C-alpha positions as CSV (number, residue, x, y, z in Angstrom):
1,X,-8.1,87.9,10.1
2,X,-10.3,85.7,7.9
3,X,-7.5,83.2,7.2
4,X,-7.2,82.0,10.8
5,X,-10.4,79.8,10.8
6,X,-9.5,78.3,7.5
7,X,-6.0,77.4,8.7
8,X,-7.5,75.8,11.8
9,X,-9.9,73.8,9.6
10,X,-7.2,72.6,7.3
11,X,-5.0,71.6,10.2
12,X,-8.0,69.6,11.7
13,X,-8.6,67.9,8.4
14,X,-4.9,67.0,8.1
15,X,-5.0,65.6,11.6
16,X,-8.1,63.4,10.9
17,X,-6.5,62.2,7.6
18,X,-3.3,61.4,9.5
19,X,-5.1,59.5,12.2
20,X,-7.1,57.6,9.5
21,X,-4.0,56.8,7.6
22,X,-2.3,55.5,10.8
23,X,-5.3,53.3,11.5
24,X,-5.2,51.8,8.0
25,X,-1.5,51.2,8.3
26,X,-1.9,49.5,11.7
27,X,-4.7,47.4,10.3
28,X,-2.5,46.4,7.3
29,X,0.4,45.5,9.7
30,X,-2.0,43.4,11.8
31,X,-3.3,41.7,8.7
32,X,0.2,40.8,7.6
33,X,1.0,39.5,11.1
34,X,-2.1,37.4,11.0
35,X,-1.1,36.0,7.7
36,X,2.5,35.2,8.8
37,X,1.1,33.6,12.0
38,X,-1.4,31.5,9.9
39,X,1.4,30.3,7.6
40,X,3.7,29.5,10.5
41,X,0.9,27.5,12.2
42,X,0.2,25.6,9.0
43,X,4.0,24.8,8.6
44,X,4.1,23.7,12.3
45,X,1.1,21.4,11.8
46,X,2.6,20.0,8.6
47,X,5.9,19.4,10.4
48,X,4.2,17.8,13.3
49,X,2.2,15.5,11.0
50,X,5.3,14.6,9.0
51,X,7.4,14.1,12.1
52,X,4.7,11.8,13.6
53,X,4.5,9.7,10.5
54,X,8.3,9.4,10.0
55,X,8.9,8.7,13.7
56,X,6.4,5.8,13.6
57,X,7.2,4.6,10.1
58,X,11.0,4.6,9.9
59,X,11.4,1.4,12.0
60,X,9.6,-0.5,9.2
61,X,12.6,0.1,7.0
62,X,14.9,-2.1,9.1
63,X,14.5,-5.7,10.5
64,X,15.9,-7.8,13.2
65,X,17.9,-10.9,12.2
66,X,19.2,-13.8,14.3
67,X,22.1,-16.1,13.5
68,X,21.5,-19.8,14.1
69,X,23.7,-22.9,13.8
70,X,21.6,-25.6,12.0
71,X,22.5,-29.2,11.5
72,X,21.2,-30.2,8.1
73,X,20.3,-33.7,9.2
74,X,20.1,-35.9,6.1
75,X,17.3,-37.9,7.7
76,X,15.2,-34.8,8.0
77,X,16.3,-32.9,4.9
78,X,16.6,-35.6,2.4
79,X,15.2,-38.9,3.8
80,X,15.3,-40.6,0.5
81,X,18.8,-39.5,-0.4
82,X,17.5,-37.3,-3.2
83,X,18.7,-33.7,-3.2
84,X,17.0,-32.2,-6.3
85,X,15.1,-29.0,-5.6
86,X,11.6,-30.5,-6.1
87,X,12.2,-33.3,-3.6
88,X,13.7,-30.9,-1.0
89,X,10.7,-28.6,-1.3
90,X,8.2,-31.4,-0.9
91,X,9.9,-33.8,1.5
92,X,12.4,-31.8,3.5
93,X,11.5,-31.2,7.1
94,X,13.4,-27.9,7.5
95,X,11.3,-26.8,10.5
96,X,12.2,-30.0,12.3
97,X,15.9,-29.4,11.5
98,X,15.7,-25.9,12.8
99,X,13.9,-26.8,16.0
100,X,16.3,-29.7,16.8
101,X,19.3,-27.4,16.4
102,X,17.7,-24.7,18.6
103,X,16.8,-27.2,21.3
104,X,20.4,-28.6,21.2
105,X,21.9,-25.2,21.7
106,X,19.6,-23.5,24.2
107,X,18.2,-26.6,26.0
108,X,14.7,-25.6,26.8
109,X,13.0,-27.6,29.6
110,X,9.8,-29.1,28.3
111,X,7.5,-28.4,25.4
112,X,6.3,-25.1,26.7
113,X,9.8,-23.6,26.8
114,X,10.5,-25.1,23.5
115,X,7.5,-23.3,22.0
116,X,8.7,-20.0,23.6
117,X,12.1,-20.6,22.0
118,X,10.7,-21.3,18.5
119,X,8.4,-18.3,18.8
120,X,11.4,-16.0,18.8
121,X,11.9,-16.8,15.2
122,X,9.8,-15.9,12.2
123,X,7.9,-18.6,10.4
124,X,10.0,-17.4,7.4
125,X,13.1,-18.9,9.0
126,X,12.4,-22.4,7.6
127,X,11.8,-21.0,4.1
128,X,15.2,-19.2,4.4
129,X,16.8,-22.4,5.4
130,X,15.1,-24.3,2.6
131,X,16.3,-21.8,0.0
132,X,19.8,-22.0,1.3
133,X,19.8,-25.8,1.2
134,X,18.4,-26.0,-2.3
135,X,21.1,-23.6,-3.5
136,X,23.8,-25.6,-1.6
137,X,22.8,-29.3,-1.6
138,X,26.4,-30.3,-0.9
139,X,26.0,-28.9,2.6
140,X,23.5,-31.5,3.7
141,X,24.8,-33.5,6.6
142,X,26.9,-30.7,8.0
143,X,26.3,-27.7,10.3
144,X,25.8,-24.3,8.8
145,X,25.4,-20.8,10.3
146,X,22.6,-18.8,8.7
147,X,20.8,-15.6,9.5
148,X,17.0,-15.7,9.7
149,X,14.3,-13.2,10.6
150,X,13.3,-12.7,14.2
151,X,9.6,-12.8,15.1
152,X,7.6,-9.6,15.2
153,X,7.7,-9.5,19.0
154,X,11.5,-9.9,19.1
155,X,11.8,-7.3,16.4
156,X,9.7,-4.9,18.5
157,X,11.9,-5.6,21.5
158,X,15.0,-4.7,19.5
159,X,13.4,-1.5,18.3
160,X,12.3,-0.5,21.9
161,X,8.6,-0.8,21.3
162,X,8.3,-3.5,24.0
163,X,9.7,-2.4,27.3
164,X,11.8,-4.7,29.5
165,X,10.7,-3.1,32.7
166,X,7.0,-3.9,32.3
167,X,5.8,-6.9,34.3
168,X,5.9,-10.2,32.4
169,X,2.1,-10.5,32.3
170,X,2.0,-7.1,30.5
171,X,4.3,-7.9,27.6
172,X,4.5,-10.5,24.9
173,X,8.2,-11.3,25.4
174,X,8.5,-13.5,28.5
175,X,11.4,-13.4,30.9
176,X,12.9,-16.7,29.6
177,X,12.9,-15.3,26.1
178,X,14.6,-12.1,27.4
179,X,17.4,-14.3,28.9
180,X,17.8,-16.1,25.6
181,X,17.7,-12.8,23.7
182,X,20.5,-11.4,26.0
183,X,22.6,-14.5,25.4
184,X,22.2,-14.2,21.6
185,X,23.0,-10.5,21.8
186,X,26.1,-11.2,23.9
187,X,27.2,-13.8,21.3
188,X,26.8,-11.3,18.5
189,X,24.0,-13.3,17.0
190,X,21.5,-10.4,16.7
191,X,21.7,-7.5,14.3
192,X,19.4,-5.1,12.4
193,X,19.5,-4.8,8.6
194,X,17.7,-2.8,6.0
195,X,14.3,-4.4,5.4
196,X,14.5,-5.1,1.7
197,X,11.6,-7.5,2.0
198,X,9.3,-4.6,2.8
199,X,9.7,-3.5,-0.8
200,X,10.0,-7.0,-2.4
201,X,7.2,-9.1,-0.9
202,X,3.4,-9.0,-0.8
203,X,1.1,-8.9,2.2
204,X,1.3,-11.4,5.1
205,X,-0.4,-12.2,8.3
206,X,3.0,-12.0,10.0
207,X,4.2,-8.4,10.4
208,X,7.8,-9.2,9.9
209,X,7.0,-10.8,6.5
210,X,4.5,-8.3,5.2
211,X,5.6,-6.1,2.3
212,X,4.2,-3.5,-0.1
213,X,5.4,-4.8,-3.4
214,X,2.0,-6.4,-4.2
215,X,0.2,-3.2,-3.4
216,X,2.7,-1.1,-5.5
217,X,2.2,-3.4,-8.5
218,X,-1.6,-3.3,-8.0
219,X,-1.5,0.5,-7.8
220,X,0.7,0.7,-11.0
221,X,-1.7,-1.5,-12.9
222,X,-4.7,0.4,-11.6
223,X,-3.2,3.8,-12.6
224,X,-2.2,2.4,-16.0
225,X,-5.8,1.4,-16.7
226,X,-7.0,4.8,-15.4
227,X,-4.6,6.7,-17.6
228,X,-5.4,4.7,-20.7
229,X,-9.1,5.2,-20.3
230,X,-9.4,8.7,-18.8
231,X,-6.7,10.7,-20.7
232,X,-7.9,10.1,-24.3
233,X,-11.6,10.5,-23.4
234,X,-11.0,13.5,-21.3
235,X,-8.8,15.2,-23.9
236,X,-11.3,14.5,-26.7
237,X,-14.2,15.9,-24.6
238,X,-12.3,19.0,-23.6
239,X,-11.3,19.7,-27.3
240,X,-14.8,19.2,-28.5
241,X,-16.5,21.3,-25.9
242,X,-14.0,24.1,-26.2
243,X,-13.3,24.2,-29.9
244,X,-16.1,22.5,-31.8
245,X,-19.3,22.3,-29.8
246,X,-22.0,25.0,-30.4
247,X,-23.0,27.2,-27.5
248,X,-26.5,26.1,-26.7
249,X,-28.5,24.8,-23.8
250,X,-27.3,21.2,-24.3
251,X,-23.7,22.1,-24.1
252,X,-24.4,24.4,-21.1
253,X,-26.1,21.4,-19.4
254,X,-23.1,19.2,-20.2
255,X,-20.7,21.7,-18.7
256,X,-22.7,22.1,-15.5
257,X,-22.9,18.4,-15.0
258,X,-19.1,18.0,-15.6
259,X,-18.4,20.6,-13.0
260,X,-20.8,18.9,-10.6
261,X,-19.2,15.5,-11.2
262,X,-15.9,16.9,-10.1
263,X,-17.4,17.6,-6.7
264,X,-19.2,14.2,-6.3
265,X,-17.9,12.1,-3.3
266,X,-15.6,9.4,-4.5
267,X,-17.6,6.6,-2.9
268,X,-20.5,7.4,-5.3
269,X,-18.2,6.3,-8.1
270,X,-17.5,3.1,-6.2
271,X,-21.2,2.4,-5.9
272,X,-21.5,3.0,-9.7
273,X,-18.6,0.5,-10.3
274,X,-20.2,-2.0,-8.0
275,X,-23.6,-1.8,-9.8
276,X,-22.4,-1.6,-13.4
277,X,-19.0,-3.2,-13.7
278,X,-19.4,-6.0,-11.2
279,X,-23.1,-6.8,-10.9
280,X,-24.1,-6.0,-14.5
281,X,-21.0,-6.8,-16.6
282,X,-19.7,-9.4,-14.0
283,X,-16.1,-8.3,-14.3
284,X,-13.6,-9.8,-11.9
285,X,-13.8,-8.5,-8.3
286,X,-10.8,-6.9,-6.7
287,X,-9.0,-6.5,-10.0
288,X,-6.9,-3.5,-11.2
289,X,-9.0,-3.5,-14.4
290,X,-12.2,-2.6,-12.5
291,X,-10.4,-0.3,-10.1
292,X,-8.9,1.6,-13.0
293,X,-12.3,1.9,-14.7
294,X,-13.8,3.3,-11.5
295,X,-11.0,5.8,-11.0
296,X,-11.1,6.8,-14.6
297,X,-14.7,7.9,-14.2
298,X,-13.7,9.8,-11.1
299,X,-10.7,11.4,-12.9
300,X,-12.5,12.4,-16.1
301,X,-14.1,15.6,-14.8
302,X,-10.7,16.9,-13.6
303,X,-9.0,16.2,-16.9
304,X,-11.8,17.8,-18.9
305,X,-11.9,20.9,-16.7
306,X,-8.2,21.4,-16.7
307,X,-8.0,20.7,-20.5
308,X,-10.7,23.3,-21.3
309,X,-8.9,25.8,-19.1
310,X,-5.6,25.1,-20.9
311,X,-7.3,25.4,-24.4
312,X,-9.0,28.6,-23.4
313,X,-5.6,30.1,-22.3
314,X,-4.3,29.9,-25.8
315,X,-4.6,33.4,-27.3
316,X,-7.2,33.9,-30.0
317,X,-4.5,35.4,-32.2
318,X,-3.0,32.0,-32.7
319,X,-6.2,30.7,-34.1
320,X,-6.8,33.8,-36.2
321,X,-3.3,33.6,-37.7
322,X,-3.8,29.9,-38.6
323,X,-7.2,30.6,-40.1
324,X,-5.7,33.5,-42.1
325,X,-3.2,31.1,-43.7
326,X,-6.0,28.9,-44.9
327,X,-5.9,26.1,-42.2
328,X,-9.0,24.2,-41.4
329,X,-10.5,24.1,-37.9
330,X,-9.1,20.6,-37.4
331,X,-5.7,21.8,-38.5
332,X,-5.8,24.8,-36.3
333,X,-6.7,22.7,-33.2
334,X,-4.3,19.8,-33.9
335,X,-1.3,21.7,-35.2
336,X,-1.4,24.9,-33.2
337,X,-3.8,25.1,-30.2
338,X,-3.5,21.6,-28.8
339,X,0.4,21.6,-28.7
340,X,0.4,24.9,-26.9
341,X,-2.2,23.7,-24.4
342,X,-0.7,20.3,-23.8
343,X,1.6,21.3,-20.8
344,X,-1.5,22.5,-18.9
345,X,-3.5,19.4,-19.9
346,X,-0.7,17.1,-18.7
347,X,-0.5,19.0,-15.5
348,X,-4.2,18.6,-14.8
349,X,-3.9,14.9,-15.8
350,X,-1.1,14.3,-13.3
351,X,-2.9,16.1,-10.5
352,X,-6.0,14.0,-11.2
353,X,-4.0,10.8,-11.3
354,X,-2.4,11.8,-8.0
355,X,-5.8,12.2,-6.4
356,X,-6.9,8.8,-7.8
357,X,-3.7,7.2,-6.4
358,X,-4.7,8.1,-2.9
359,X,-8.4,7.1,-3.1
360,X,-9.6,4.2,-0.9
361,X,-13.4,4.5,-0.7
362,X,-14.4,3.6,-4.3
363,X,-11.9,0.7,-4.3
364,X,-13.4,-0.7,-1.1
365,X,-16.8,-0.8,-2.8
366,X,-15.5,-3.1,-5.6
367,X,-13.9,-5.6,-3.3
368,X,-10.2,-4.5,-3.4
369,X,-10.2,-4.9,0.4
370,X,-9.5,-8.6,0.2
371,X,-6.3,-10.1,1.7
372,X,-4.0,-10.7,-1.3
373,X,-0.7,-12.4,-0.9
374,X,0.4,-13.0,-4.5
375,X,1.9,-10.4,-6.7
376,X,-0.6,-9.6,-9.6
377,X,0.6,-10.6,-13.0
378,X,-2.0,-8.5,-15.0
379,X,-4.9,-6.1,-14.7
380,X,-7.4,-9.0,-14.4
381,X,-5.6,-10.7,-11.4
382,X,-6.8,-10.1,-7.9
383,X,-4.9,-7.3,-6.3
384,X,-4.8,-4.5,-3.7
385,X,-3.5,-1.0,-3.9
386,X,-1.4,1.2,-1.5
387,X,-4.3,3.1,0.2
388,X,-6.3,-0.1,0.8
389,X,-3.1,-1.9,2.0
390,X,-2.6,0.9,4.5
391,X,-6.3,0.6,5.6
392,X,-5.9,-3.1,6.1
393,X,-2.7,-2.8,8.2
394,X,-4.2,0.0,10.3
395,X,-7.0,-2.4,11.3
396,X,-4.6,-5.2,12.3
397,X,-4.1,-5.6,16.1
398,X,-0.5,-6.7,16.0
399,X,2.0,-4.0,17.2
400,X,4.3,-4.7,14.2
401,X,1.7,-3.5,11.8
402,X,1.7,0.0,13.3
403,X,5.1,0.7,11.9
404,X,4.2,-1.0,8.6
405,X,1.2,1.3,8.3
406,X,3.3,4.4,8.8
407,X,6.0,3.1,6.6
408,X,3.5,2.5,3.8
409,X,2.1,6.0,4.3
410,X,5.6,7.4,3.8
411,X,6.1,5.5,0.6
412,X,2.6,6.7,-0.7
413,X,3.4,10.3,0.2
414,X,6.7,10.1,-1.7
415,X,4.8,8.9,-4.8
416,X,2.3,11.7,-4.4
417,X,5.0,14.3,-3.9
418,X,6.9,13.1,-7.0
419,X,3.7,13.2,-9.1
420,X,2.8,16.7,-8.0
421,X,6.4,17.9,-8.4
422,X,6.3,16.5,-12.0
423,X,3.2,18.5,-12.6
424,X,4.9,21.7,-11.4
425,X,8.0,20.9,-13.4
426,X,6.0,20.4,-16.6
427,X,4.1,23.6,-16.1
428,X,7.2,25.6,-15.5
429,X,9.2,24.1,-18.3
430,X,6.7,24.1,-21.1
431,X,4.3,26.9,-20.3
432,X,4.1,29.9,-22.6
433,X,3.6,33.4,-21.3
434,X,1.5,35.5,-23.7
């Protein structure tokens, strides 16, 4: 008789426990669903961003070319009868030869129509004709067929960025140019090719001639200066603070400031470079040397922090075993601890360099926003870098620079992905599990 209440009580407790367990399980399932949804949303946003960049940027990798028949009139090309390269470059009227041939073939009525016809071709066309003539001086006096770049507007028309159905007043390509374009296309004189010039030339005011090679070389030189300055100093600082420095208030203050420097906005380092490197030391403006020094200051905290973490991850037993065999502290660090920590240090360095590669604000402060056409030959030459080049093109009003901007972003993202993948590879290949 006395067991009935106890049985009812135990059954009630079991029911409450079961309901509580069910609630916890349902909450856990909801949490997992929320996590999966969050990951899917992040992937969708990433795919949307990547798809937008690729869809806008891939047209930058191909270019419209037009075939023209040009009479290399000796009176225009070599008026003095001299065909050496220097004379042809200085005295040859290649633009006049090109215009005369175009006028003879397409017969524009008046100067205005002639200007419309010439505007269908890039200003690079006469340089292409000049290079061909210099390489083949025996062709002077005859008619040649040569492929030249189309202008940016004709290139955008070929790529579909300029609609034919828009009213003439609302598009840059006029009706007469459309008729000439259709005639050229019907004659097989228009084709698209891989835009190798995008990777082989420097910046230009003309979208069809602009390239990223100057910015790539500038970025390489800037990163080289950054690595040469930041890696040895950061490694030495990390080794000293972790292995040799006494634990006192001074070292605690240094550690706190290093951690704070890692969170300082990058533009502050640009202001520091402007005040110290340019105004005080009067180093050359817009040079990879100064840019690398500024980015080295910005990268140092990352290298020091990752270096100390890698050194700290080496087990104390390694140090104790080396000390037990009679090694000095310097031998313990240089022969045992540092080699084991190096994969982690290199990983942190690559990640810091990848961050520096994508920085724009500090470089704008030291004048690397200038329009630079020439390819830099050294760290002291005026140059630009990939992020700044993207910034400059994004601010340009011409439609052709829209695809150039996205194309340069694609190239920059490829570099960043390669650098981060290298960091992951080094960590996986050389890391030791203790």
